[in-house]
C-alpha angles and dihedrals in degrees: 000000000000090000091053091052091047091051090049091049091051091049092050091047091052091048093049092043090052089049089053092050092050094050105052097121116121119253133187120227112203118213129184122284094028099298115147133186120200126192146114113308094235093053092050091049091048091049094051091045090053092048090050092050091050092048090049092052091047090050091054095046097088091051093048092049091048091052091047091052091049092048091052091050092049092048089053090050091050091050091051092049092048090051090051091050091050091049090050091049091050091049091052093053093053116093114251116269116242118253118252115269114244123197121211 
């Protein structure tokens, strides 16, 4: 299975590398207020893809941290419940204590 994934990765790399070699012409990206960015098309595409990936990860960060916090809280609850169950089991295995002696 690892070999299959490696072969697939090599094939995708060759395809993307061929795409990069075919799109080396220079393009101009026009921003507001007269700013302009010139560079090879493939590098601009790669840059915007990387920026989009970073923004996507940053957008997911609060959700991931919230789920991690909740998982830690639930693990603590499970540990407490397991300790209570063990204490109850230990109490059941102990012989009963004698009642106090009362004198009349």
